C-alpha positions as CSV (number, residue, x, y, z in Angstrom):
1,M,5.5,-15.2,4.0
2,Q,9.1,-14.1,3.7
3,S,8.3,-12.3,0.4
4,L,6.1,-9.8,2.3
5,F,8.7,-8.6,4.8
6,G,10.2,-5.2,4.2
7,T,8.9,-2.4,2.1
8,G,6.1,-2.7,-0.3
9,V,4.8,0.3,-2.2
10,A,1.2,1.1,-3.3
11,L,1.8,2.1,-6.9
12,V,0.1,5.1,-8.3
13,T,-1.6,5.1,-11.7
14,P,0.1,7.9,-13.6
15,F,-2.1,9.9,-16.0
16,K,-1.2,12.1,-19.0
17,K,-2.6,15.6,-19.1
18,D,-5.6,14.3,-21.0
19,F,-6.3,11.9,-18.0
20,S,-5.5,8.8,-20.0
21,V,-3.2,6.1,-18.3
22,D,0.4,7.0,-19.0
23,V,1.9,3.5,-19.7
24,E,5.5,4.8,-20.2
25,A,5.4,6.7,-16.9
26,L,4.1,3.6,-15.1
27,K,7.0,1.5,-16.5
28,A,9.4,4.2,-15.3
29,I,7.9,4.2,-11.8
30,V,8.0,0.4,-11.5
31,N,11.7,0.4,-12.6
32,F,12.5,3.2,-10.2
33,Q,11.1,1.1,-7.3
34,I,13.0,-2.0,-8.3
35,D,16.3,-0.1,-8.9
36,N,16.1,1.5,-5.4
37,G,15.6,-1.4,-3.1
38,I,11.8,-1.9,-2.8
39,D,10.9,-5.4,-1.7
40,Y,7.5,-5.8,-3.4
41,L,4.8,-3.9,-5.4
42,V,1.1,-3.5,-4.7
43,V,-1.0,-3.0,-7.8
44,L,-4.5,-1.3,-7.9
45,G,-4.6,-0.2,-4.2
46,T,-6.2,3.0,-3.0
47,T,-3.2,5.0,-4.1
48,A,-3.7,3.8,-7.7
49,E,-7.0,5.8,-7.9
50,T,-8.6,2.4,-8.6
51,A,-12.1,3.7,-7.9
52,T,-11.8,6.0,-11.0
53,L,-10.4,3.4,-13.4
54,T,-12.4,1.5,-16.0
55,K,-12.3,-2.3,-16.2
56,E,-10.1,-1.9,-19.3
57,E,-7.7,0.6,-17.6
58,K,-7.3,-1.8,-14.7
59,E,-6.3,-4.6,-17.0
60,L,-3.9,-2.2,-18.8
61,V,-2.3,-1.3,-15.4
62,I,-1.9,-4.9,-14.4
63,K,-0.5,-5.9,-17.8
64,T,2.0,-3.0,-17.7
65,V,3.3,-3.7,-14.2
66,V,3.6,-7.5,-14.8
67,E,5.5,-7.1,-18.1
68,T,7.8,-4.4,-16.7
69,N,8.5,-6.2,-13.5
70,Q,9.5,-9.4,-15.4
71,G,9.3,-11.5,-12.2
72,R,11.9,-9.4,-10.4
73,L,9.8,-8.5,-7.3
74,P,6.7,-10.2,-5.7
75,L,3.4,-8.6,-6.8
76,V,0.3,-8.0,-4.7
77,L,-3.0,-7.2,-6.3
78,G,-5.7,-5.1,-4.8
79,V,-9.0,-7.0,-4.9
80,G,-11.7,-5.4,-2.7
81,S,-15.2,-4.1,-2.6
82,N,-18.1,-3.4,-0.4
83,N,-20.0,-6.0,-2.4
84,T,-18.8,-9.4,-1.2
85,Q,-20.3,-11.3,-4.2
86,E,-18.4,-9.0,-6.6
87,V,-15.1,-9.8,-4.8
88,V,-15.8,-13.5,-4.8
89,A,-16.6,-13.5,-8.5
90,E,-13.4,-11.7,-9.4
91,L,-11.3,-14.1,-7.3
92,K,-12.9,-17.1,-9.0
93,A,-12.4,-15.6,-12.5
94,R,-9.0,-14.0,-12.5
95,D,-5.6,-15.6,-13.3
96,F,-3.4,-14.9,-10.3
97,S,-0.3,-16.7,-11.6
98,D,1.8,-13.5,-11.6
99,F,0.8,-12.5,-8.0
100,T,2.0,-13.6,-4.6
101,A,-1.0,-12.4,-2.7
102,I,-4.1,-10.2,-2.8
103,L,-4.8,-7.1,-0.7
104,S,-8.4,-6.9,0.3
105,V,-9.9,-3.9,2.0
106,S,-12.6,-4.1,4.7
107,P,-16.0,-3.3,3.2
108,Y,-16.5,0.5,3.0
109,Y,-19.7,2.6,3.2
110,N,-21.9,-0.3,4.3
111,K,-20.5,-0.1,7.9
112,P,-20.8,-3.8,8.7
113,T,-20.6,-5.2,12.2
114,Q,-17.5,-7.1,13.3
115,E,-19.4,-10.3,12.5
116,G,-20.3,-8.9,9.0
117,I,-16.6,-8.1,8.4
118,Y,-15.7,-11.6,9.5
119,Q,-18.2,-13.2,7.2
120,H,-17.0,-11.0,4.3
121,F,-13.4,-12.1,4.7
122,K,-14.5,-15.7,5.3
123,A,-16.0,-15.6,1.8
124,V,-12.9,-14.0,0.4
125,A,-10.5,-16.5,2.0
126,E,-12.6,-19.4,0.7
127,A,-12.6,-18.1,-2.8
128,S,-9.0,-16.8,-3.1
129,P,-6.5,-19.2,-4.8
130,I,-3.6,-17.2,-3.3
131,P,-2.8,-15.8,0.1
132,V,-4.9,-12.9,1.4
133,I,-3.7,-9.7,3.1
134,L,-6.5,-8.0,5.0
135,Y,-6.6,-4.2,4.8
136,N,-7.9,-2.2,7.8
137,V,-8.1,1.5,7.0
138,P,-10.9,3.1,9.1
139,G,-10.3,6.5,7.8
140,R,-11.6,5.4,4.4
141,T,-14.0,2.6,5.3
142,A,-15.8,4.2,8.3
143,S,-15.4,1.0,10.3
144,N,-12.4,-0.3,12.3
145,V,-11.6,-4.0,12.1
146,L,-10.9,-4.9,15.7
147,P,-7.8,-6.9,16.6
148,S,-10.1,-9.7,17.9
149,T,-11.7,-10.0,14.5
150,I,-8.4,-10.0,12.6
151,I,-6.9,-12.6,15.0
152,R,-10.1,-14.8,14.7
153,L,-9.7,-14.7,10.9
154,A,-6.0,-15.4,11.1
155,N,-6.6,-18.4,13.2
156,D,-9.6,-19.7,11.2
157,F,-8.1,-19.4,7.6
158,K,-4.6,-20.5,6.8
159,N,-4.5,-18.4,3.6
160,I,-5.2,-15.2,5.5
161,V,-1.5,-14.5,6.1
162,A,-1.2,-10.8,7.0
163,V,-3.0,-7.5,7.7
164,K,-2.1,-4.0,6.4
165,E,-3.0,-2.1,9.5
166,A,-3.7,1.5,8.8
167,A,-5.8,2.7,11.7
168,G,-2.9,4.9,12.8
169,D,-3.1,3.4,16.3
170,I,0.2,2.1,17.6
171,V,-1.5,0.4,20.6
172,Q,-3.9,-1.4,18.3
173,A,-1.0,-2.5,16.1
174,M,0.9,-3.8,19.1
175,K,-2.1,-5.8,20.2
176,L,-2.1,-7.5,16.8
177,I,1.6,-8.2,16.9
178,Q,1.3,-9.6,20.4
179,H,-1.7,-11.9,19.9
180,A,-1.7,-12.9,16.3
181,P,-0.6,-16.4,15.3
182,K,3.2,-16.9,15.0
183,D,3.5,-16.6,11.2
184,F,0.9,-14.0,10.7
185,L,2.4,-10.7,9.5
186,V,1.4,-7.3,10.8
187,I,2.2,-4.8,8.0
188,S,2.1,-1.0,8.6
189,G,-0.3,1.0,6.4
190,D,0.7,4.3,8.0
191,D,4.0,5.7,6.9
192,M,4.5,7.8,10.0
193,I,4.3,4.9,12.5
194,T,6.0,2.3,10.3
195,L,9.3,2.3,12.3
196,P,7.8,1.9,15.7
197,M,5.6,-0.9,14.4
198,V,8.5,-2.6,12.9
199,L,10.6,-2.3,16.1
200,A,7.6,-3.7,18.0
201,G,7.6,-6.8,15.8
202,G,5.8,-5.8,12.6
203,A,6.9,-7.2,9.3
204,G,7.3,-3.9,7.4
205,V,5.1,-1.6,5.4
206,I,2.9,-1.0,2.4
207,S,3.9,2.6,1.8
208,V,3.1,5.7,-0.1
209,I,6.1,7.8,0.8
210,A,8.5,5.0,-0.1
211,E,7.3,5.3,-3.7
212,G,8.9,8.7,-3.9
213,F,11.9,8.0,-1.7
214,P,12.4,4.3,-2.1
215,K,16.0,4.0,-1.3
216,Q,15.8,5.9,2.0
217,F,12.5,4.5,3.3
218,S,13.4,0.9,2.4
219,E,16.8,1.3,4.2
220,M,14.9,2.6,7.3
221,V,12.6,-0.4,7.3
222,H,15.4,-2.9,7.0
223,L,17.4,-1.2,9.7
224,G,14.3,-1.5,11.9
225,L,13.8,-5.2,11.1
226,N,17.4,-5.6,12.2
227,K,16.7,-3.7,15.4
228,K,19.1,-0.9,14.6
229,A,16.8,1.7,16.1
230,D,19.1,4.7,16.3
231,E,20.2,4.5,12.6
232,A,16.6,3.9,11.5
233,Y,15.3,6.8,13.4
234,K,17.7,9.2,11.7
235,I,16.1,8.3,8.4
236,H,12.6,8.5,9.9
237,Y,13.2,12.0,11.1
238,L,14.7,13.0,7.8
239,L,11.5,11.9,5.9
240,A,8.9,12.8,8.6
241,E,8.3,16.3,7.1
242,A,7.6,14.8,3.7
243,I,5.3,12.1,5.1
244,D,3.1,14.9,6.5
245,M,3.3,16.9,3.3
246,I,2.3,14.1,0.9
247,F,-0.9,13.5,2.8
248,E,-1.6,17.2,3.6
249,Q,-4.0,17.7,0.7
250,G,-4.9,14.1,-0.1
251,N,-3.4,10.9,-1.5
252,P,-2.1,10.4,-4.2
253,A,-2.1,14.2,-5.1
254,G,1.0,14.6,-2.8
255,I,3.0,11.7,-4.0
256,K,2.2,12.5,-7.7
257,E,3.7,16.0,-7.1
258,V,6.9,14.2,-5.9
259,F,6.9,12.2,-9.1
260,K,6.6,15.4,-11.1
261,A,9.6,16.8,-9.2
262,L,11.5,13.6,-10.0
263,G,10.7,13.8,-13.7
264,L,8.9,10.4,-13.6
265,S,5.3,11.4,-14.5
266,E,2.8,14.2,-14.6
267,N,1.0,15.2,-11.4
268,T,-2.4,14.6,-13.0
269,V,-5.1,13.2,-10.7
270,R,-8.7,12.4,-11.6
271,L,-11.8,14.1,-10.1
272,P,-13.0,14.2,-7.4
273,L,-9.3,14.6,-6.5
274,V,-7.5,17.7,-7.4
275,N,-3.8,18.8,-7.5
276,V,-2.1,20.1,-4.5
277,D,-1.9,23.9,-4.3
278,E,1.1,26.0,-5.4
279,N,2.4,26.4,-1.9
280,L,2.5,22.7,-1.1
281,A,3.8,21.9,-4.6
282,K,6.8,24.2,-4.0
283,R,7.5,22.6,-0.6
284,L,7.3,19.1,-2.0
285,H,9.6,20.1,-4.9
286,D,12.1,21.7,-2.6
287,F,12.2,18.7,-0.3
288,T,12.6,16.3,-3.2
289,N,15.5,18.3,-4.6
290,K,17.1,18.4,-1.2
291,I,16.9,14.6,-0.8
292,A,18.2,14.1,-4.3
293,I,21.5,15.9,-3.6
294,M,22.1,14.3,-0.2
């Protein structure tokens, strides 16, 4: 799918100081992405603190992003759970006319076997009316979806079109790129190894850091897709320090501090997450200001 090449961003859900959803800030963040070269937007992923949103708040976020985007960029919707029946029910009930694909995380907490993961995504693929991006993020799910399982799913279901691979393992990513079907996309879910993945044949990234520095990170990814490694690595090394910092004390606390520095939203996160400490906040503000004047 050509629309999923390049840089996608996992949108945050900005909150006001009273912890309510900040609709105006969300609009500003969406426009900031579009104005600075992002290729597509991911709604209600992990970075959106989706686990802490009510059903009504989720619908408000979807409505706000769709209306602000006005069809300018492809949209991907996060639809995942460790309850297979719950995911299938949502896929059958929701109107996906505004979305290009869904992003569906491997079941967390239950720790299924590879066969259990396969059967879960089989049910998702059969229920989804639009293409499916698998999401492998062992650091959050406590189980790794092996390349053999992903490749089996890609071969068995035509609407499973991509994987967001966030195991942080470049060797595993390269196995996927090498052995997956021709049109299947391997998308980085790890900002730090995005460029080597792209240069190895990956399709791009669904990023957190790009949300704060969309122009620079998107340019890096496009240079990588065009095999201009030297130019791309200059940007990678420029942003590497910030990639470490935004995850140092948890996501999205780090990237929300960047948004505060940019004047786009408050840095509010919901429990059990907390704000970054003063030291990290200062470092993030200093880095953001440095990039802004370059």
